[in-house]
C-alpha positions in Angstrom: 0.0 0.1 0.1 1.6 3.3 -0.6 1.1 6.7 0.9 -1.4 8.7 0.2 -0.4 12.4 -1.1 -2.1 15.4 0.0 -4.6 16.6 -3.0 -3.7 20.0 -4.0 -5.9 22.5 -6.3 -5.1 22.8 -9.4 -3.7 25.8 -10.8 -5.7 28.5 -12.3 -5.7 31.0 -14.8 -6.5 34.7 -14.5 -10.5 34.1 -15.0 -10.2 31.4 -12.1 -10.5 28.1 -14.2 -7.7 25.7 -14.9 -6.2 26.2 -18.1 -7.2 23.2 -19.4 -10.9 23.2 -18.8 -11.3 25.6 -22.2 -9.8 22.6 -24.3 -11.5 19.6 -22.4 -14.8 21.8 -22.8 -14.1 21.6 -26.5 -13.8 17.8 -26.7 -16.7 16.7 -24.3 -18.9 19.3 -26.4 -18.8 17.3 -29.5 -20.2 14.5 -28.0 -24.4 13.6 -27.6 -25.1 14.5 -24.1 -26.8 11.0 -23.7 -23.7 9.7 -24.3 -21.5 11.5 -21.5 -24.4 11.2 -19.0 -24.5 7.2 -19.4 -20.7 7.2 -19.3 -20.6 9.2 -16.0 -23.3 6.9 -14.8 -20.7 4.1 -14.9 -18.3 6.1 -12.8 -18.2 5.2 -9.2 -19.6 8.1 -6.8 -16.2 8.8 -5.7 -14.7 9.7 -8.2 -17.7 11.7 -10.1 -16.4 15.2 -8.0 -12.5 14.4 -9.3 -14.2 14.3 -12.9 -15.9 17.6 -12.1 -12.6 19.2 -12.0 -11.6 18.5 -15.6 -14.1 20.5 -17.2 -17.1 23.1 -17.1 -19.1 21.1 -19.2 -19.0 18.1 -17.0 -19.1 19.7 -13.5 -22.4 20.7 -15.1 -23.7 17.3 -15.8 -21.9 15.8 -12.8 -24.5 17.7 -10.6 -27.6 17.9 -13.5 -31.0 16.5 -12.5 -30.6 13.8 -15.2 -27.7 12.3 -13.8 -29.0 12.1 -10.4 -31.9 10.2 -11.6 -29.8 7.7 -13.5 -27.9 7.0 -10.1 -30.8 7.0 -7.9 -30.6 2.8 -9.0 -27.0 2.7 -7.7 -26.0 2.0 -4.1 -26.5 4.5 -1.7 -24.1 5.0 0.8 -21.0 6.7 0.6 -18.7 7.1 3.7 -16.6 9.9 4.2 -13.4 9.6 6.3 -11.5 12.8 8.2 -8.5 12.7 10.0 -5.7 15.9 11.3 -2.3 15.3 10.6 0.4 18.3 9.9 -1.7 20.7 11.6 -5.0 20.6 8.8 -8.0 18.2 8.1 -8.1 15.8 5.4 -11.0 14.0 3.5 -11.4 10.6 2.0 -13.8 8.1 0.6 -14.1 4.9 1.2 -13.8 2.9 -2.5 -14.9 -1.1 -3.4 -12.9 -2.4 -6.4 -12.5 -5.7 -7.6 -9.3 -7.3 -9.0 -9.8 -10.3 -11.1 -7.5 -13.2 -11.0 -7.2 -15.1 -14.2 -4.9 -17.9 -13.0 -7.7 -19.0 -10.2 -10.5 -17.6 -12.2 -11.6 -15.9 -9.1 -12.5 -12.0 -7.9 -11.5 -10.7 -5.0 -13.4 -7.6 -3.6 -10.8 -4.7 -2.2 -11.4 -1.7 -0.5 -9.5 1.6 -0.3 -9.6 5.2 0.9 -8.9 7.7 -1.9 -8.2 11.6 -1.0 -11.1 14.0 -2.0 -11.0 17.7 -3.2 -13.1 18.7 -0.1 -11.9 22.5 0.7 -9.9 22.1 4.1 -10.9 25.2 6.5 -10.8 25.9 9.9 -14.6 25.9 9.9 -14.5 21.7 9.0 -12.2 21.0 12.3 -13.7 20.2 15.6 -17.1 20.6 15.0 -20.2 18.8 16.1 -21.1 17.2 12.1 -24.2 15.5 10.9 -25.1 14.2 7.2 -28.8 14.9 5.7 -28.8 13.6 2.3 -25.4 14.6 0.4 -24.9 17.3 2.5 -22.7 17.4 5.5 -23.4 20.3 8.2 -20.4 21.8 10.5 -22.2 23.2 13.8 -20.4 25.2 16.4 -16.6 25.0 17.5 -14.6 23.2 20.2 -13.7 26.2 22.3 -15.3 28.9 20.7 -19.2 30.1 20.8 -20.5 30.9 17.6 -23.8 30.3 15.7 -21.8 29.7 12.8 -23.2 26.6 10.2 -21.2 25.4 7.3 -22.7 23.1 4.7 -20.7 21.0 2.3 -22.2 19.5 -0.5 -20.2 16.2 -1.4 -21.7 16.3 -5.1 -20.2 19.9 -6.0 -17.4 20.1 -3.2 -18.7 23.3 -2.9 -18.2 24.7 1.3 -20.8 27.2 2.1 -22.1 29.0 4.6 -25.5 28.5 6.4 -28.2 30.5 8.4 -26.9 31.1 11.7 -28.2 29.1 15.0 -30.1 31.4 17.5 -28.2 30.6 20.3 -24.2 30.5 20.1 -22.8 27.1 21.2 -19.2 25.3 21.4 -19.3 21.6 20.2 -23.4 21.2 20.7 -25.1 17.8 20.7 -26.5 17.2 17.2 -29.0 14.3 15.7 -31.0 14.1 12.6 -34.8 13.5 13.0 -37.3 13.0 10.5 -35.0 14.7 8.3 -34.4 18.0 10.6 -31.1 18.8 12.6 -31.8 19.1 16.3 -28.8 20.9 18.4 -29.1 21.0 22.0 -26.0 22.5 24.6 -23.3 23.8 23.9 -23.6 25.9 26.6 -22.4 26.1 30.1 -26.3 26.5 31.5 -29.9 25.0 30.4 -30.3 26.3 26.6 -33.5 25.7 24.1 -33.4 22.8 21.9 -32.8 24.2 18.4 -34.1 22.8 15.4 -33.0 23.4 11.6 -35.2 22.5 8.1 -32.8 22.1 5.2 -36.0 22.5 3.1 -36.6 25.7 4.4 -33.4 26.8 5.7 -35.0 27.9 9.1 -34.1 27.7 12.6 -36.6 27.4 15.3 -37.5 26.2 18.8 -38.1 23.0 19.8 -40.4 24.2 23.0 -39.5 26.1 25.6 -37.9 23.5 27.9 -34.1 23.7 28.3 -31.5 21.2 28.9 -28.0 21.2 29.6 -25.6 19.4 28.1 -21.9 18.8 29.2 -18.5 18.0 27.1 -20.2 15.0 24.8 -17.7 12.3 23.1 -20.6 10.8 21.0 -24.1 11.1 20.0 -26.2 9.4 17.6 -30.3 9.4 16.3 -32.1 5.8 16.8 -36.2 6.0 17.1 -36.5 9.6 16.8 -34.4 9.7 20.1 -31.0 11.6 20.3 -28.5 9.2 22.7 -25.4 10.9 24.0 -22.1 10.2 26.2 -21.2 12.4 28.8 -18.5 11.9 31.3 -19.3 8.3 31.4 -22.8 8.6 31.5 -25.1 7.2 28.9 -28.2 9.9 28.1 -31.3 9.9 26.0 -32.8 12.8 24.6 -36.6 13.0 23.1 -38.2 15.8 21.2 -41.3 15.0 21.2 -40.9 15.1 25.4 -38.0 17.7 25.8 -36.8 16.0 28.3 -33.1 14.6 28.8 -32.7 11.4 30.9 -29.9 9.0 32.1 -30.1 5.9 30.3 -26.9 4.2 32.4 -23.3 4.3 33.2 -20.0 3.0 31.3 -18.4 0.4 33.4 -15.9 1.3 35.8 -13.1 -0.7 33.8 -14.1 0.2 30.4 -13.7 2.9 28.1 -16.0 4.3 24.8 -13.9 4.0 21.4 -16.5 4.8 18.8 -20.5 4.5 18.3 -22.8 4.3 15.2 -26.2 3.3 14.3 -26.7 0.7 11.4 -30.3 -0.4 10.1 -32.0 1.0 13.4 -29.5 -0.5 15.8 -27.0 1.3 17.9 -23.7 -0.1 18.0 -20.6 1.2 20.1 -17.0 -0.1 20.4 -16.5 -0.8 24.0 -12.3 -0.8 24.4 -12.5 -4.0 26.7 -15.9 -5.6 25.7 -15.7 -5.1 22.1 -19.0 -4.4 19.9 -21.9 -4.4 21.6 -25.5 -3.4 20.6 -28.4 -1.8 22.7 -31.4 -3.8 23.5 -34.0 -0.6 23.9 -37.0 -2.8 24.8 -34.9 -3.4 28.1 -31.7 -0.7 27.8 -29.3 -3.5 28.0 -25.9 -3.8 26.2 -25.8 -7.6 24.3 -22.7 -8.4 22.5 -22.4 -9.2 19.0 -22.4 -13.1 18.2 -20.4 -14.5 16.0 -21.4 -17.2 13.4 -19.1 -19.5 15.1 -21.0 -21.2 17.5 -19.8 -20.3 20.9 -18.1 -17.1 19.9 -18.2 -13.6 20.3 -17.4 -10.7 18.0 -14.6 -8.9 19.3 -11.7 -6.5 17.7 -10.4 -5.4 20.9 -8.2 -3.2 19.3 -6.2 -0.2 22.1 -5.8 2.1 18.9 -7.8 4.9 18.0 -11.1 3.5 16.3 -14.0 4.7 14.0 -17.1 3.3 12.8 -20.2 4.2 10.7 -22.3 2.0 8.6 -22.1 0.9 5.0 -24.8 -0.8 3.1 -26.2 -2.3 5.8 -22.8 -2.9 7.3 -20.7 -2.1 10.0 -17.3 -0.3 8.7 -14.7 0.2 11.8 -11.7 1.8 11.5 -8.5 1.0 13.4 -4.9 2.7 13.2 -2.2 1.0 13.4 1.4 -0.3 11.4 4.4 1.2 12.5 4.3 4.6 14.0 0.4 4.7 13.7 0.4 5.5 10.0 -2.1 2.6 8.5 -5.7 2.6 8.8 -6.9 -0.6 8.7 -10.8 -1.7 7.9 -12.8 -4.2 9.3 -16.0 -4.7 7.7 -18.9 -7.0 9.2 -22.1 -8.5 7.8 -25.1 -8.3 10.3 -27.8 -10.3 10.7 -30.8 -10.1 13.5 -32.3 -13.3 14.5 -34.5 -12.8 17.5 -32.9 -10.9 20.2 -30.0 -11.4 19.1 -27.7 -10.0 16.2 -24.7 -12.2 15.1 -21.8 -10.8 12.7 -19.5 -12.6 10.2 -16.1 -10.9 9.1 -16.6 -10.1 5.1 -13.3 -8.2 4.3 -10.2 -7.1 6.8 -7.3 -4.7 5.7 -5.2 -1.8 5.2 -7.2 1.0 3.1 -4.6 3.6 3.5 -1.2 3.8 4.7 -0.5 8.0 5.6 2.9 9.9 5.6 2.5 11.2 9.1 0.8 9.7 12.6 -3.1 11.0 12.8 -5.8 10.8 14.6 -9.4 9.9 13.6 -11.6 13.1 12.8 -14.8 12.2 11.6 -16.6 9.3 10.0 -19.8 9.5 8.2 -22.2 7.9 6.1 -23.7 10.2 3.5 -26.7 9.0 1.3 -26.2 10.2 -2.2 
């Protein structure tokens, strides 16, 4: 696995366009639109942003309604992954590919983290992030009280400033319920919960109730509720009642590496106990069982971790290798049988080697 270079923007001419765009536009404009759209439809979604940089014509077609309709029949999930190194943030996307072995007449599935052309501004660092549709919202900042909201369109790669919140917050808790973004906490004192409607682009208050959230390590949305971890305690917020309640305590001899929701099930990677899921009927953590009888699905790993859902599967990212410069990915296939969840290892390997020591920042699944 070769090291991943840091993507750099192409040089621009006086008009603000890359020097090759004029020539490339001439080439593509000679082809019928339907043929070009057909070609674009067969390009992996993760590569479309790079293709849009080739020419203005392709950029317009990549974001066109016609192509979006054609691609609506393709797999929906795209994993975006960011890490910090060299004092800046860098974004990658998970790519699935197939490699044929002619001698053995066998096809091997491979995965890689490939760099994207997303901008890497300070507004995207240390914020509370959430994805709605094909857009990622960056809300608040760590150690800074702000009402700013930034929106990254993963289709075009454009970062724009969104409507400001009504209350200045620092690293608040965020969650998505019925397509709307809920924001709570981020203040020393109790504060009202805000809700943002991406369709109308307007902020409002959920009600008159106020809640207080301390520094939150993780938060996810499940069953129209927001689950969060604060100071080794699990809490749950229900916007229908306006109440935030204690769920349970993290065991004293354990810690949380990461958490996510896959197919309406909340999974947590515990440092000591491994991967577990929350049975919300009785609020009990249950182990993810291996399909091998009598075994549990454990990947106890002391280094940094991040995980997310990927087309119904659980993708776990681990930091390792010499000087912690490798990113490894473990992909689990999950099956629920009654009150038990079984998992099997579908793929494991190194998906990236980064030239510097890094730490995980964000891991988001975006629906295209």
